[in-house]
Steps between C-alpha positions, in 0.01 A plus 500: 500500500163352482211737504207476725405320814375177354698173436617432144261208479194698611224510245383868450163565366449868441182681394502705181509844699794379695678380182449837326595699820826292527583585128430866560702512822800347319461764215496786760809357688685463161446877434276451211246749632699810498258789561347359809165434334390135536252344247137580559218249521429545139866473404534171685184351355608591141871388538445165669163419343320478830172615623456839685422299808838326488668835428332660793598215729855524374521864597341427849784241548768765395343759731489260798872441468535891497661465140245751349256751597152477340256774546156547332526736212885517520779325312660176665845609630796294621589564866863539601667156547603584857132492588410161364382223719818279513351281776244359240580145387371584157733802443799298639412238236491748217812694575842421322750305692746784564227715654383212723856469613505862608172451693641189666812714618234769635310215666812383672553861631151502648559161661820617656324800652196298632577142568782525767266711700204272453716212618610697804130594578410131456754403747364737748141390494479155337257254634554139554257406222675718258842343595353164423401612145847650444655173598270301279599720209867465571470118527320493169786695344745247593278235343448698164857602409475285186171652391550875438137577404363342820779666711404843362148479635635393847757774493242758434267375768795506752555875438124564514480317832761732637288799378210354688686427807621870501135595547490807268223482250637792276853347466339157433295633215809686357684175498211303358441748215850433392459129482527476116827675470614301810419173311689616195798587728496175677500318171824660419678425825371149516676409171856545629693186605435402850270799535217326666726323765652848581151648519386233749804577705419888494128420586594277789717771641219755481257259654737419785553863575124560514465182715754654745288822494814699420406790278863609428593147407189470279575821319864406435388154368251650263757742371750212439238319304417796286872579443542145365193538281644835366831324409311220309300761303800694417681196383215396280477852342871497424472161326214640302696816395803275397280277286341801343845635414607190338195510283 
């Protein structure tokens, strides 16, 4: 499974603190830091041959991702992994593929809980202007089935348009905050044979249910779409496990 939210061809330019933070995160995930004590600012400067400023910025990055706690006059400690900011694009990029796979399964669980109800809410209060935007996205999907990267962007916008149509700012921000994992998930489902053609069909069904202003139909159409995605993710994971077993 490919890590991160960016395309394989994307050019990544990372600052030195980000590079060091990535290295330390992978070390923590691998279990190399056993006592829960993370490297201090001085430790980082000495080990990596960087300035104290770079070391300080590195710790700030790790702290911003809730990976470590940094307190004046106290040692730097690793926080429990369950408390890390898994919605950060940086953290998703740094994690091993098997852990990203687990996060994608958990993301799917969240989507199953939220998105059918968002579709139902949208069907109940959608405006004509929002319907026009949804139709435009569906039409673009049909045109982009041979271009997975472009399709991905339109797919994401379609689901966000439903969030906006549902007119709930909190739910909208929850969905938006998960966009990086959502992108990683869509890259997997888009790779399956005929996946984009099937996805266009699913999105059309969702759009038509919202167009009919039928909350029950919209809820059911979204559930069907997410179930189809789940099957594709499970199939990909099974292929990955088989390939690992052969090695």
